[in-house]
C-alpha positions, 0 to 999 in steps of 0.5 A, a space after each residue: 230573445 224570441 226563443 226565451 219569450 216563446 218558451 215563457 209563453 209555453 210554460 204559462 199556457 201549460 200551467 193554465 191548462 193544469 189549473 182547469 177543473 176536471 168537471 165544470 158542471 159539478 155543483 160547488 159546496 158553499 157555506 150559508 153566507 153569500 160569498 164570491 164564486 170561485 175563479 175558473 181558469 181557462 186554457 186560453 182567454 179566447 176560449 169559450 165557456 163550455 155549455 151545460 148539458 141539457 137533460 130531460 127532467 123526469 117525474 122523480 127529478 121534479 119530486 126531488 127538486 120540490 122536496 129540496 125547495 121545501 127544505 130550503 124554505 123551512 131552513 130560511 124561516 128558522 134561520 137568517 140564511 140568505 140565498 143568492 140568485 145565481 145557480 150556485 147560491 143554495 145550501 149544500 145537502 150537508 147543511 140542509 141535513 144539519 138544519 133538519 137535525 137541529 129542527 128535530 132536536 128542538 122539537 124533541 126538547 120542546 115535547 119533553 118540556 126540558 126548557 121549562 124544567 130548566 127554568 124551574 130548577 133555577 128558581 128552586 136552587 136560588 136561595 130565598 129568604 123565609 116569608 114567614 113571620 112579619 110581613 113586609 110593609 107595603 110601600 106607599 105609591 110614589 108621587 110622580 113629579 115633573 122633571 127638574 129643570 135648572 133656572 138657567 134653562 128656564 131663563 130665570 135669575 138664581 135665588 140667593 139662599 143663606 147657608 144653614 148652620 154647620 152641624 155640631 157632629 153628634 146628636 146632643 144629649 137632649 135630642 137623644 133623651 127626647 127619643 126615649 120612651 116615657 118612664 113608667 109602665 107601657 101597655 103591651 100593644 102588638 104592633 102587627 095586630 089591630 089597634 086595641 087587640 088583646 094578647 092571645 090567651 094561649 100566650 098566658 097559658 104557655 108562659 104560666 106552664 108548670 116548670 117543675 124540673 124533671 130529673 135530667 139525664 146526664 149524657 156523655 160526649 158521644 150521646 150528646 153529639 148524636 143528640 145534636 146530629 138529630 136536630 134539624 132545621 126546616 122551612 117552617 122553623 125560620 121566621 122574621 120576628 123583628 124588623 131589623 138586626 137582632 142584638 139579643 135572643 132567648 128561649 122561654 123555659 116552657 117545654 110543651 112548645 118552643 117560645 122565643 124572644 128577640 130584640 132588634 136595633 130599634 128597640 123592638 121586641 118580638 115573641 115567636 111561638 113555633 107553629 103558632 096561630 096568632 099574629 103573623 105565623 105566631 109572631 107578636 111585635 112590641 116596641 118597649 125601647 127606642 135603641 138596640 136591645 142589647 140583652 134579654 132573659 126570661 125570669 127563672 122564678 116568674 115564667 111570665 116575666 121577660 126582662 129586656 135592656 136597651 142602649 137608651 138607658 131603660 131596663 123593662 120587665 114584660 109582664 104577660 099576666 098584667 100585659 104591661 112593660 114595667 119600668 125596672 131601672 132607668 138612666 139617661 142612656 148607655 146600658 149594656 148588659 145585666 144578670 140575675 144575682 138571686 135565685 128569685 131573680 129580684 136582684 140584678 147587676 147591670 153594666 153600662 158603657 161608662 165602665 160602671 155596674 149598678 146593683 138593682 133590687 126590683 122589690 124597691 119602689 122606683 126605677 133607681 139603683 141600690 148602689 153604683 160602682 165604677 170599675 173600668 175607665 172605658 166600658 163594661 161590655 158584659 156581666 155574668 153571675 156565678 150560678 151557685 155563689 151569687 155574690 161573685 160576678 165576672 165583668 168583661 172590661 177593656 182587655 181583661 176579665 175581672 171577677 168581683 165580690 159584690 159584698 166588697 164593692 166600693 164606689 171606685 177602685 174595687 179590688 177584683 177577686 180573680 183576673 183572667 189575662 191573655 186578651 190582646 183586644 177588646 172582649 165581647 163577652 164573658 160567661 160563667 159555666 151554667 152548672 158549677 161556675 168552674 169555667 169562664 168562657 170569653 170571646 175576644 176580638 183578637 179572633 180567639 175563644 178562651 176558657 179559664 179555670 175558676 174553680 179555685 178563685 185564685 188571683 190569676 185564673 189559669 187558661 185551659 183552652 184557646 181556640 182560634 175563631 174568626 170574630 171580624 163581623 164588620 159594622 153590619 152584623 152583631 158581634 159574635 159571642 160564644 155561649 154555654 149550653 145551659 144543659 151542660 158544663 163543658 160545651 158551648 155554641 158560637 156562630 161562624 163567618 165562614 162559608 157555607 154558613 154554619 153554627 158550631 158546637 165545641 167541647 171545652 177542650 177545643 174539639 168540635 162536637 157538631 156543625 149545624 149546616 143547611 144549604 136551603 134554610 141557612 144562608 146568613 150569619 147567625 150572630 146571636 145564638 142560644 140553647 134551650 134550657 131543657 130541650 134539644 133546641 138551638 136558635 140563631 138570629 141574623 141581621 135581617 130580624 129572622 130567627 132560625 131554629 134547630 130542633 129534634 
């Protein structure tokens, strides 16, 4: 038994001796954190710890030690490293060298201003809305009110209040009509200029420009595509023209400068001359209506006239020469679309939300219609007149587009000359082709754009092309509508919901002609689009009241 115990003790002693470090005086490398010193085993518990050898410090040793202390102090200032008070509590030479490298790198980056350049690059790459056009109204300083306290905390009795009457749901008809502008002419007083200011004389000169049409040069499809590629957008071609979401927009036919008009959600109409010096960066703002301006167009016979139609039931003519908004047609509410039925733009067809169309003659005194015809039990969303045979007009009804002859209309149950079938949901718009009227372009909420052949005016017009296109804009954007380029018979433009944001031009065969994109100046959906009647220019309006212009 004693032999086994002696053998076991001998084995333990041998293991302890083998685990003794070779050199106890060698410095132990440590991390920057305070950790416990490693255990040191000895061959016997009674053995004494060997004493460190002393050596005389030379001048070089003192210099080296001083340099090491300086590096330690500098590292301590630039980091949160803590040092222990024992002899092995300092940083290792490796970590001191690492900290010195970090300090030198930071000093180099600061000397070349890299951090400042990084922040400036972030600011440049972040898209910002254009600040041209209408200025943001300065919000009034909010009055600081004392903190609210409940009556229970104030040890007061609760007040007995009577409940207000329950709301009826919708605004009454009288409440709607009270918000409407009074009938009759309204003065053209710009809202963004001082009260009593007159219209700029340059505006009348621009609108009175001689519009004698020059001989148009017919371009083939390749030349047309190359012309579209030369159209660009820059920062000065984006401006806030109205305060709220744009519902309609149009180009003035003048060619010396680009003059545009836009109508917004709350009845305001804005005029913008590109690179103009009046108003706010060439923008003048008016308020002839009180509800969305759903349709507008410049008169082709009188260049100083701009007709605008609103959901509030008013159709007005902005006369720049007289500086008034004349009252053309007026009902209680619900006007939706209009188009000119004569070459002198004196006769109009007007559609409303109640499925009716009215024939209006501007030469007749008053603001009433000549005749009223009920076509659809639900709604009329768009009307478009044939460019050559003015007696024909297309109506976008519930799920079908009907073409009527104005000479054969009845008060109810009017017979359509031709029908355009194939739509499964509501139709947003329907337009005759601008040159011959041999095509009708429709936009439907079933995510399709369709082109029909109406050259023969048969009972059922044949479908030529069907293009898949996302039309789901949601409630905060205006509905997308494909519109023709007035300079051509076979190409049209439509906005896109895809990202990056873009505007697309298609051929009637469904082949894409060009896609307008710009990472810096085009970052929103341009729901409302329109081409210039003679120049290579395209405008697009978004939900914040800004117009974007692509031009050569």
